[in-house]
Every structure is written in C-alpha cells, then in structure tokens.
C-alpha positions in Angstrom: 26.4 -13.7 0.9 26.5 -13.6 4.7 23.1 -13.4 6.4 22.2 -10.1 7.9 22.4 -9.8 11.7 18.9 -8.8 12.6 18.0 -6.7 15.6 14.5 -8.2 15.7 14.0 -11.5 17.6 10.7 -13.2 17.1 10.0 -15.2 20.3 6.5 -16.4 20.1 3.7 -17.2 17.6 0.0 -17.9 18.1 -3.2 -17.9 16.1 -6.1 -15.6 16.9 -9.6 -16.5 15.8 -12.9 -14.6 15.9 -14.8 -14.6 19.1 -18.0 -15.8 17.4 -17.8 -18.7 14.9 -18.6 -17.9 11.3 -21.4 -19.9 9.7 -20.5 -22.8 7.5 -20.1 -22.5 3.7 -19.5 -18.7 3.7 -17.1 -17.6 0.9 -15.8 -14.3 -0.2 -15.4 -13.7 -4.0 -12.3 -11.9 -5.2 -12.7 -9.3 -8.0 -10.9 -9.3 -11.3 -8.6 -6.6 -9.9 -7.9 -8.6 -6.8 -6.7 -11.5 -9.0 -4.5 -9.1 -11.0 -2.7 -8.1 -7.7 -1.8 -11.7 -6.8 1.9 -11.3 -7.4 2.3 -8.7 -4.6 1.8 -8.3 -0.9 1.2 -5.3 1.5 3.3 -4.5 4.5 2.4 -1.7 7.0 4.3 -0.8 10.2 2.7 1.5 12.8 5.2 2.9 15.3 4.2 4.1 18.8 6.3 6.1 21.2 5.1 4.2 24.2 3.8 0.6 24.5 0.1 0.7 25.4 0.3 -3.1 26.3 3.0 -3.2 28.9 1.3 -5.5 31.4 -0.2 -8.9 30.8 -3.8 -7.8 31.3 -3.4 -5.2 28.5 -1.9 -7.8 26.2 -4.8 -10.2 27.0 -7.3 -7.4 26.2 -5.5 -6.8 22.9 -6.1 -10.4 21.8 -9.8 -10.0 23.0 -10.3 -6.9 20.9 -8.6 -8.6 17.9 -11.0 -11.6 18.2 -13.9 -9.2 18.3 -12.6 -7.4 15.3 -12.3 -10.6 13.2 -16.0 -11.1 13.6 -16.5 -8.2 11.3 -13.8 -9.4 8.9 -14.6 -13.0 7.9 -12.3 -12.9 4.8 -9.3 -12.0 7.0 -9.6 -15.2 9.1 -10.3 -17.4 6.0 -8.1 -19.3 3.7 -7.7 -19.2 -0.1 -9.1 -22.1 -2.2 -8.9 -22.7 -5.9 -12.3 -22.4 -7.5 -12.6 -25.2 -10.1 -15.0 -24.3 -12.9 -17.5 -27.0 -13.9 -16.2 -27.1 -17.5 -12.6 -27.9 -16.3 -12.0 -31.6 -16.4 -8.4 -31.1 -15.2 -7.6 -31.5 -11.6 -5.3 -29.3 -9.5 -3.3 -26.4 -10.7 -5.2 -25.4 -13.9 -7.8 -23.4 -11.9 -5.3 -22.0 -9.4 -5.6 -18.5 -10.9 -9.2 -18.3 -9.9 -9.3 -18.0 -6.2 -12.0 -17.6 -3.5 -11.7 -17.1 0.2 -13.3 -19.8 2.4 -14.4 -17.9 5.5 -13.7 -20.9 7.8 -12.4 -18.9 10.8 -9.0 -20.5 10.6 -7.6 -17.4 12.2 -4.8 -14.8 11.9 -1.2 -15.5 12.8 0.2 -13.2 15.5 3.9 -13.0 16.3 5.7 -11.3 19.2 9.2 -9.9 18.9 11.8 -7.9 20.7 13.9 -5.3 19.0 17.5 -4.7 20.2 17.3 -0.9 19.8 15.2 2.0 21.0 12.5 3.5 18.8 14.6 6.6 18.1 17.7 4.5 17.3 15.6 2.4 14.9 14.0 5.3 13.1 17.3 7.2 12.9 19.8 4.5 11.9 17.8 1.5 10.7 17.3 0.7 7.1 14.5 -0.5 4.8 16.1 -3.9 5.0 15.9 -3.8 8.8 12.2 -2.7 8.6 11.3 -5.8 6.7 11.9 -7.7 9.9 8.9 -6.0 11.6 6.4 -7.7 9.3 6.1 -11.2 7.8 7.3 -11.7 4.3 6.1 -15.0 2.8 5.2 -16.2 -0.6 1.9 -17.9 -1.0 2.6 -21.7 -0.9 1.4 -24.1 -3.5 -1.2 -25.3 -1.1 -2.6 -22.2 0.7 -5.3 -24.1 2.6 -3.4 -23.8 5.9 -1.6 -20.6 5.1 -2.6 -17.4 6.9 -2.8 -14.5 4.3 -2.9 -12.0 7.2 -0.2 -11.8 9.8 0.3 -9.4 12.7 3.6 -8.8 14.4 4.0 -6.9 17.6 7.5 -5.8 18.3 8.7 -4.2 21.5 11.6 -1.7 21.4 14.0 -1.1 24.2 12.8 1.8 26.3 9.1 1.2 25.7 8.4 1.9 22.0 6.2 -0.5 20.0 5.7 -1.4 16.4 2.6 -3.2 15.0 3.3 -4.7 11.6 0.5 -6.0 9.3 1.2 -8.1 6.3 -1.3 -9.5 3.8 -1.7 -10.8 0.3 -2.4 -8.0 -2.1 -5.2 -10.1 -3.5 -7.1 -9.7 -0.3 -6.7 -6.0 0.3 -5.1 -2.7 -0.8 -3.3 -0.2 1.3 -6.6 1.5 2.4 -8.3 -1.7 3.5 -5.3 -2.9 5.4 -4.9 0.5 7.2 -8.6 0.5 8.2 -8.2 -3.1 9.6 -5.7 -1.8 12.1 -7.6 1.4 12.7 -10.8 -0.5 13.5 -8.9 -2.8 15.8 -7.6 0.2 17.7 -11.1 1.6 18.0 -12.4 -1.6 19.5 -9.4 -1.7 21.9 -10.5 1.8 23.1 -14.0 0.5 23.6 -15.5 2.4 20.7 -17.5 1.3 17.7 -15.8 0.8 14.3 -16.2 4.2 12.5 -15.6 2.9 9.0 -16.9 -0.7 9.0 -15.8 -3.0 6.2 -18.0 -3.3 3.1 -17.6 -6.6 1.2 -19.9 -6.2 -1.8 -18.3 -6.7 -5.2 -16.4 -4.0 -7.0 -18.7 -2.7 -9.8 -18.2 -4.8 -12.9 -19.1 -4.1 -16.5 -22.4 -6.0 -15.9 -23.5 -3.4 -13.4 -22.3 -0.3 -15.4 -23.0 1.0 -18.9 -21.0 -0.9 -21.5 -17.5 0.7 -21.5 -15.1 1.2 -24.4 -12.7 -1.8 -24.5 -10.0 -0.3 -26.7 -8.8 2.5 -24.4 -5.3 3.6 -23.7 -5.6 2.2 -20.1 -6.8 -1.2 -21.2 -3.9 -1.4 -23.6 -1.5 -0.3 -20.8 -2.8 -3.1 -18.6 -2.6 -5.6 -21.4 1.1 -4.7 -21.9 1.9 -5.4 -18.3 4.6 -8.2 -18.0 3.5 -11.6 -16.6 7.0 -12.9 -16.4 9.4 -11.8 -13.7 11.6 -8.8 -14.5 15.3 -9.2 -13.7 15.9 -8.3 -10.1 18.2 -5.6 -9.0 19.7 -4.9 -5.5 17.4 -2.3 -4.0 17.5 0.0 -1.0 14.9 2.2 0.6 15.0 5.8 2.1 12.3 7.8 3.8 12.0 11.6 3.7 9.6 13.6 5.9 8.9 17.1 4.4 7.6 19.7 6.8 4.4 21.6 6.3 6.1 25.0 6.1 8.5 24.0 3.3 5.7 22.4 1.3 3.6 25.6 1.6 6.6 27.6 0.4 7.2 25.3 -2.5 3.6 25.4 -3.6 3.5 29.2 -3.4 6.6 29.5 -5.5 5.0 27.6 -8.4 1.5 29.0 -7.9 1.6 31.3 -10.9 2.5 28.5 -13.3 0.5 25.7 -11.6 -2.1 27.1 -9.3 -3.9 23.8 -8.6 -0.8 21.8 -7.8 -1.0 19.5 -4.7 1.8 18.3 -2.5 1.6 14.9 -4.4 2.1 16.6 -7.7 5.1 18.6 -6.6 6.8 15.7 -4.7 6.2 13.2 -7.6 7.6 15.8 -10.1 10.6 16.4 -7.8 11.6 12.7 -7.3 10.9 11.7 -11.0 13.2 14.5 -12.3 15.9 13.7 -9.8 15.8 9.9 -10.5 16.1 10.6 -14.2 19.2 12.7 -13.6 20.7 9.9 -11.5 20.4 7.4 -14.4 20.4 9.4 -17.7 19.8 7.4 -20.9 22.2 7.4 -23.8 19.5 8.8 -26.2 18.4 12.4 -25.5 14.9 11.8 -26.9 14.3 8.7 -24.8 10.8 8.4 -23.3 10.5 7.9 -19.5 7.4 6.1 -18.3 5.9 6.5 -14.8 3.1 4.4 -13.4 0.8 6.3 -11.0 -1.2 4.3 -8.6 -4.0 5.9 -6.6 -7.2 5.0 -4.9 -10.3 4.7 -7.1 -13.1 4.6 -4.5 -14.1 8.1 -5.4 -13.6 7.7 -9.2 -16.7 5.8 -9.8 -20.4 6.7 -9.5 -21.8 6.2 -7.0 -18.5 6.2 -5.2 -17.5 3.3 -3.1 -17.4 3.8 0.7 -13.9 4.2 2.2 -14.5 1.0 4.0 -14.8 -1.1 0.8 -12.6 -4.1 1.5 -10.5 -5.4 -1.3 -8.6 -3.7 -4.1 -9.8 -0.3 -5.4 -6.7 0.9 -7.1 -6.3 2.7 -10.4 -3.0 2.4 -12.3 -2.2 4.7 -15.2 0.9 5.7 -17.1 2.5 9.1 -17.8 5.4 9.6 -20.2 7.8 12.5 -20.7 11.1 12.6 -22.7 14.5 13.1 -21.2 14.8 16.8 -22.4 11.5 17.7 -20.6 12.4 16.0 -17.4 15.9 17.5 -17.4 15.2 21.0 -18.6 11.7 21.9 -17.5 11.1 23.6 -14.2 9.5 21.8 -11.3 6.2 23.7 -12.0 6.0 22.3 -15.5 6.5 18.7 -14.6 4.1 19.1 -11.6 1.5 20.5 -14.0 1.8 17.5 -16.3 1.4 15.2 -13.3 -1.6 17.2 -12.0 -3.4 17.2 -15.4 -2.8 13.5 -15.9 -4.3 12.6 -12.5 -7.2 15.0 -13.1 -8.0 13.6 -16.6 -8.9 10.0 -15.6 -12.5 9.3 -16.1 -14.8 6.5 -14.8 -15.1 5.1 -18.3 -11.4 4.3 -18.4 -11.6 2.5 -15.1 -14.6 0.4 -16.3 -12.7 -0.4 -19.5 -9.9 -2.0 -17.4 -12.3 -4.1 -15.3 -14.0 -5.2 -18.5 -10.6 -6.2 -19.9 -9.8 -8.3 -16.8 -13.3 -9.9 -16.9 -13.1 -10.8 -20.6 -9.7 -12.4 -20.1 -11.3 -14.7 -17.5 -14.2 -15.6 -19.8 -11.8 -16.6 -22.6 -10.0 -19.1 -20.3 -12.8 -21.3 -18.9 -13.6 -18.9 -16.1 -10.0 -18.6 -15.0 -8.2 -15.3 -14.7 -4.9 -14.7 -16.4 -1.8 -15.1 -14.3 -1.2 -11.9 -12.2 0.7 -9.0 -13.7 3.7 -7.1 -12.5 1.5 -4.2 -11.3 4.3 -2.3 -9.5 6.8 -2.2 -12.4 8.7 -2.6 -14.6 8.7 1.2 -15.0 9.1 3.5 -12.0 5.9 3.4 -10.0 4.4 6.0 -7.6 1.7 5.3 -5.1 -0.5 8.2 -3.8 -2.0 7.8 -0.3 -3.5 11.4 -0.4 -7.0 10.0 -0.2 -6.4 8.9 3.4 -6.6 12.6 4.5 -10.2 12.9 5.5 -11.8 16.3 6.1 -13.0 16.8 9.7 -11.7 15.2 12.9 -13.2 12.5 15.0 -15.8 14.9 16.4 -16.8 16.2 13.0 -14.7 19.3 12.9 -14.6 21.0 9.5 -11.4 22.9 10.3 -9.1 19.9 10.6 -8.0 17.0 8.4 -7.3 13.6 9.9 -5.1 11.0 8.2 -6.6 7.5 8.6 -3.2 5.8 9.4 -2.5 8.3 12.3 -6.0 7.7 13.7 -4.9 4.1 14.6 -4.8 4.9 18.3 -4.9 2.0 20.7 -5.0 4.5 23.6 -6.8 7.8 23.3 -4.7 10.6 22.0 -1.7 8.3 21.5 -1.2 8.5 17.7 1.5 6.6 15.8 4.7 8.6 15.5 5.4 7.1 12.0 3.6 4.7 9.6 5.4 3.0 6.8 4.1 1.2 3.7 5.9 -1.3 1.6 4.8 -3.6 -1.3 6.2 -7.0 -1.9 7.7 -8.1 -5.2 8.2 -4.7 -6.7 10.1 -5.2 -9.9 12.0 -3.0 -12.3 13.0 0.7 -11.8 11.6 1.2 -8.3 8.7 2.5 -6.1 7.8 5.9 -4.7 5.1 6.2 -2.0 3.7 9.6 -1.1 1.7 9.7 2.1 0.5 12.1 4.9 2.8 12.9 7.8 2.0 12.9 11.5 2.6 16.7 11.5 -0.6 17.1 9.4 -1.2 20.1 7.1 0.7 19.9 3.9 3.5 17.9 5.4 4.2 14.7 3.6 6.3 11.5 4.0 7.9 10.0 0.9 9.4 6.5 0.9 11.6 5.7 -2.1 12.9 2.3 -3.2 15.5 2.4 -5.9 18.7 0.5 -6.9 21.3 0.8 -4.2 23.6 3.1 -6.2 20.8 5.5 -7.0 19.3 5.7 -3.4 22.7 6.8 -2.0 22.9 9.7 -4.5 19.3 10.7 -4.0 19.8 11.2 -0.2 22.5 13.8 -1.1 20.6 15.5 -3.9 20.5 19.2 -3.4 17.1 19.7 -4.9 15.6 17.2 -2.4 17.6 18.6 0.5 16.3 22.2 -0.3 12.9 21.1 1.1 14.6 20.4 4.5 13.4 16.7 4.8 14.0 14.7 8.0 15.6 11.4 7.0 14.1 8.3 8.6 15.5 4.8 8.3 18.5 6.2 6.6 20.5 3.0 6.9 23.5 4.3 8.8 23.6 1.2 11.1 
C-alpha cells in the first residue's frame, strides 16, 4: 500500500521541562483503572482561527508558560518505570504490568509543524486520517525510561490558523485530565491562575469505601473484556456538528414519550439505530451490545474534583435486540439509553475497582494485562460532563464547555476541538461532545468501518438534523 501524502510537515522537535526542579525520589502511583487503560492512548486537537503566537517573542512565552505549568504536573514530565514487587524473584518483564511514574522532570516533547492548507480547507476537506498527523501516535516502547508519555504538537496552517495537538498514554490521563492540562496552560499563558488545579490523590479504592459486592453485572462485564487483540478492520472517521435549534426541536418532539431525554441520549440512540441498519445481522433476534463510557467523578461520594488527574471513567454495557433497534421510534431507544445511564450506582463502580484490585493481589502485586476497553462492541464516549454551569465570572445563566475555555488569548476560543482514542478495536467508536455554539448543540465524531461511514454520511435520519460535516474526507 502506498504511503499517504501528508499535508503536515514536522520541522522541529524539542523537550520542555518544568521551570522548577522536582525533588528527588518523587513517584506517582497509577490506579487499578489506570493500568486497565494501558492499551489505549488519548489524542486531542484544539483548532484556533488565528495564531496567537505569530512572532518569536510570543512563541518564547509559550514555552515559558508550559515550563511553569509543568511545575504543577510532575507526572506529566516523568517517565514510566516497572515496579518490581519484593516477592518477585524474576527480573525484567514479569512486573511490567505494574507501573509507576518516576517524577524525574525528564520533560515533555514538543513538535512544530506546518500544514499545507488553510484551516477552513482542512476542516472542510480533510479526513480523520489526515487529522492523525496533528498529534503524535506512538506505541509505548519495551523500555519506556526515555519515552515521553505526553507530546504536544503545534501546527501552523496557511493563512494564520493554528492547531495544538496533545497526545498521551491513557494510563496517565483520561479525556478530562488531558483537556484540563491544555486549559490550564492557556490560563497561565494569559497570566491568570489555574482555575481547576490538578489533584493527584488516589482514586477511592475498596479499602477506603464500604465493602462492595463483587459479583455484579458490571464486574462480570469487565472480566469478559478481551485481552487479546481483536482482528483489525479498515476504519474511517466522520464528524457531525448538530445545531442548537435542531436539537431543541428534536427533544421537544420526543418530550411526551421521554421527558428527561438529553442531547446525549438522543444522539446515541440515533447513531446506534442507524449503524445497526447499515450492518443488519442474519438473525432477527440477534442482540446488539453497546458500551457506554462516561466520567465517574460525580458518581462517587464524596465526588472527585473535576481536576482529579488520572482515569475516572465508567464503562457499562447496554443491549437491545435487532427488532427493537429497527422498529422502535427514536424516543423509545433514547429512553432506554437514559434509564441505563441514570441507573448506575456507586456500588457498581466500587465493585469494578475491587475486581481490578483483587486481580492484582492474585498475581504477586501485578495487574493483569490491560483490556480492550474501547471495544470489541460499538463504544460511545460521553463528554457531557465537560459542560460546567456558570461562566468564568460565576454567571448562573450560561454554561461553559471546558475544552472551549482553552483560550491562549482572551476571548479567542477554539473553533473546534476533536477527541480520538488510540487502539480502538472491533465495531467502532462514537464520541458525543459539546459544540462551540453552546446550548444544546453537539458535535459527534464517529469511527466505523470504511464502507459503513460512507453510508452514514448520506443517511436521511442523520441529515434531518441538519449537521455540518467536518473532516469529511473529500480531499
């Protein structure tokens, strides 16, 4: 297969360290859930209409503010190291599935790149494959002692646009933590304090909570997650931006049947039903499984602060048969999604953490090999929790989305933010997130097999909501 002709040319690389040295011997412990995410990576791209760093002095100040930021994020500048339990008489790889971060201030890799297109051309005619070139995609090497788990790529578009791409190991951070890292950097660049500082205390474990039930549906679901790679398929990505007015209209139309439906419920129901129609099974009573991933910071008591750094994700599975997904109205499927999301209790979450911790205890203090968390069934990620009531000045009449508050210059918000997960396997990934428009507007990124994504982009039920297509791959 011929190599793709990339529009992105990386022309320089450097390492940025914290402006104040970190004390010797400091380590950051990864949680059981962090270890479970070890197969995946996080990739976020923030797009800006104009480049706030056009001259050399601004670019120099950008590095200064990043160095200052890293003082507050010691795990980001550190390196992974295998923690060898005392009982383990074997050297080397046996303990390599029990990691810690040595906060040794080794630094973050930063890349500079030029894009051979304007921002509008890129967002209009690029593809998900093109967008990969705006962040770093690397597998963790066998020896990660000199490998930077966090990489930042700054890409200049023709005509003045800019993309800031962040990539990191999913073991270190989830989508929320990675977003706040960039938002905090932007605040320091503007000369303001960090509004949601990172919190590094351990995720609550069974030792700190009442003893949970260990034989729950969710613990069985996690235990069934495959540890071997799922056969790979050629995938493609499309992004749909649904306007506030259309989402309000859609919610009002199903209000009688599902009065509490949210934009997430409706959009997930819409895309799930359409994907099933694109690839119908031979058996009519076939069960379709959907994994729903959402933030768990508010699911436990007391809740974790939004700045908790690490993985605070909750995965659960919903199933419906073919007849339901093909014959039910949108309001019925949205209602099923809503009730499923609302039914998750803290005890279920603790049972999963207990399951992970017990697995470690049975294996000489090592965790099991990481799971395929995003797959093999169709997986949907909700970023609804990033909509925070109240604006920067404490207004109660507005809602701000964390990713669109990453402003390196005052009042210059990103025009688009995209999220991708590395090593998604199986049927595909749907990500539902806020839109820059605000209100009930939402952006949905869908990754599916190539033949399905082309049909989805022409699906009448999706087009009825008047989406704007981004990164539609017409180049």
